[in-house]
C-alpha positions as a Markdown table, in Angstrom:
| # | Residue | x | y | z |
|---|---|---|---|---|
| 1 | Met | 11.2 | 181.0 | -169.0 |
| 2 | Ala | 15.0 | 180.9 | -169.3 |
| 3 | Glu | 16.7 | 177.5 | -169.4 |
| 4 | Pro | 19.2 | 176.7 | -166.6 |
| 5 | Ala | 22.8 | 177.3 | -167.6 |
| 6 | Ala | 23.6 | 173.5 | -167.4 |
| 7 | Glu | 20.9 | 172.8 | -170.0 |
| 8 | Arg | 22.2 | 175.4 | -172.4 |
| 9 | Arg | 25.8 | 174.2 | -172.3 |
| 10 | Arg | 27.1 | 172.3 | -175.3 |
| 11 | Tyr | 29.6 | 170.4 | -173.1 |
| 12 | Pro | 28.9 | 169.1 | -169.6 |
| 13 | Arg | 30.8 | 170.6 | -166.7 |
| 14 | Leu | 32.8 | 168.5 | -164.1 |
| 15 | Ala | 33.7 | 169.5 | -160.6 |
| 16 | Ser | 37.3 | 170.6 | -160.5 |
| 17 | Pro | 39.7 | 168.5 | -158.5 |
| 18 | Arg | 40.8 | 170.2 | -155.3 |
| 19 | Gly | 43.5 | 172.8 | -155.8 |
| 20 | Val | 43.2 | 173.4 | -159.6 |
| 21 | Val | 44.1 | 177.0 | -160.3 |
| 22 | Val | 44.1 | 179.2 | -163.5 |
| 23 | Ala | 46.2 | 182.2 | -164.2 |
| 24 | Trp | 44.1 | 184.8 | -166.1 |
| 25 | Arg | 44.7 | 188.2 | -167.5 |
| 26 | Gly | 42.2 | 190.7 | -168.9 |
| 27 | Ser | 41.0 | 194.2 | -168.5 |
| 28 | Ser | 44.2 | 195.3 | -166.9 |
| 29 | Lys | 44.0 | 192.6 | -164.2 |
| 30 | Ser | 46.3 | 189.6 | -163.8 |
| 31 | Met | 45.3 | 187.0 | -161.2 |
| 32 | Val | 45.6 | 183.4 | -160.2 |
| 33 | Ser | 42.3 | 181.9 | -159.0 |
| 34 | Leu | 40.7 | 178.6 | -158.1 |
| 35 | Val | 38.7 | 176.7 | -160.7 |
| 36 | Glu | 35.3 | 175.5 | -159.4 |
| 37 | Asn | 34.2 | 173.5 | -162.5 |
| 38 | Phe | 35.1 | 173.0 | -166.1 |
| 39 | Gly | 34.3 | 171.4 | -169.4 |
| 40 | Leu | 35.4 | 171.6 | -173.0 |
| 41 | Gly | 33.3 | 174.8 | -173.4 |
| 42 | Gly | 34.6 | 176.8 | -170.4 |
| 43 | Leu | 35.2 | 177.2 | -166.7 |
| 44 | Phe | 33.8 | 178.8 | -163.6 |
| 45 | Ile | 36.6 | 180.8 | -162.0 |
| 46 | Arg | 36.5 | 181.8 | -158.3 |
| 47 | Thr | 37.3 | 185.5 | -157.8 |
| 48 | Thr | 35.8 | 188.2 | -155.5 |
| 49 | Asp | 36.2 | 190.9 | -158.2 |
| 50 | Pro | 35.4 | 189.4 | -161.6 |
| 51 | Pro | 35.7 | 191.6 | -164.7 |
| 52 | Ala | 32.5 | 192.5 | -166.6 |
| 53 | Ala | 30.6 | 190.2 | -168.9 |
| 54 | Gly | 32.1 | 190.4 | -172.4 |
| 55 | Thr | 35.7 | 190.9 | -171.2 |
| 56 | Leu | 38.3 | 188.9 | -173.1 |
| 57 | Leu | 40.7 | 186.9 | -171.0 |
| 58 | Gln | 43.9 | 185.0 | -171.6 |
| 59 | Leu | 44.0 | 181.8 | -169.5 |
| 60 | Leu | 46.9 | 179.5 | -168.4 |
| 61 | Met | 46.4 | 176.2 | -166.5 |
| 62 | Asp | 49.0 | 173.6 | -165.5 |
| 63 | Ala | 47.3 | 170.2 | -165.9 |
| 64 | Pro | 48.7 | 166.7 | -165.4 |
| 65 | Thr | 48.6 | 166.4 | -169.3 |
| 66 | Gly | 50.7 | 169.6 | -169.7 |
| 67 | Glu | 50.2 | 173.4 | -170.0 |
| 68 | Ile | 46.9 | 174.6 | -171.3 |
| 69 | Arg | 46.5 | 178.0 | -172.8 |
| 70 | Ala | 43.3 | 179.5 | -174.1 |
| 71 | Arg | 41.4 | 182.7 | -174.8 |
| 72 | Ala | 38.0 | 183.1 | -173.3 |
| 73 | Val | 35.2 | 185.6 | -172.8 |
| 74 | Val | 33.4 | 186.3 | -169.6 |
| 75 | Gln | 29.8 | 185.1 | -170.0 |
| 76 | Arg | 28.4 | 185.9 | -166.6 |
| 77 | Thr | 29.6 | 187.1 | -163.2 |
| 78 | Ser | 28.6 | 186.6 | -159.6 |
| 79 | Pro | 30.0 | 189.4 | -157.5 |
| 80 | Gln | 32.1 | 188.1 | -154.6 |
| 81 | Ala | 31.9 | 184.6 | -156.1 |
| 82 | Gly | 33.4 | 184.4 | -159.6 |
| 83 | Met | 32.8 | 184.3 | -163.3 |
| 84 | Gly | 31.7 | 181.8 | -165.9 |
| 85 | Val | 33.9 | 182.0 | -169.0 |
| 86 | Lys | 33.5 | 180.5 | -172.4 |
| 87 | Phe | 36.5 | 179.4 | -174.5 |
| 88 | Val | 36.8 | 181.3 | -177.8 |
| 89 | Ala | 40.2 | 180.1 | -179.0 |
| 90 | Met | 42.5 | 177.3 | -178.1 |
| 91 | Glu | 45.2 | 175.7 | -180.2 |
| 92 | Gln | 44.6 | 172.1 | -181.1 |
| 93 | Glu | 47.5 | 170.8 | -179.0 |
| 94 | His | 46.2 | 172.6 | -175.9 |
| 95 | Arg | 42.6 | 171.4 | -176.6 |
| 96 | Ala | 43.9 | 167.8 | -176.9 |
| 97 | Arg | 45.7 | 168.1 | -173.5 |
| 98 | Phe | 42.6 | 169.6 | -171.9 |
| 99 | Ala | 40.3 | 166.9 | -173.3 |
| 100 | Gly | 42.7 | 164.2 | -172.2 |
| 101 | Trp | 42.7 | 165.6 | -168.7 |
| 102 | Leu | 38.9 | 165.7 | -168.6 |
| 103 | Arg | 38.7 | 162.1 | -169.8 |
| 104 | Ser | 41.0 | 161.0 | -166.9 |
| 105 | Leu | 38.7 | 162.5 | -164.2 |
| 106 | Pro | 35.9 | 160.6 | -162.6 |
| 107 | Ala | 32.4 | 161.7 | -163.9 |
């Protein structure tokens, strides 16, 4: 029997504060979408037409701690709902900003 996604994650996910968006680009698409939840390992991005699993994405978020840029890969998709993405590369400075933002949020 497969483990639920939450139990397989290395880092816990937090509900995104209202209005958090991410600009993403991959597979000839560029969009801005709402973020449903996030953690140090990745995000769930709301979009009605997600790219296929395995697609590489470039991400940009504007956080209270500063701009956060990362590369990610689509892990899973839910048609008409969104996609779960896993971070595959993030510069140390951006990861520190992201981690600082996550620490400032209520659990």
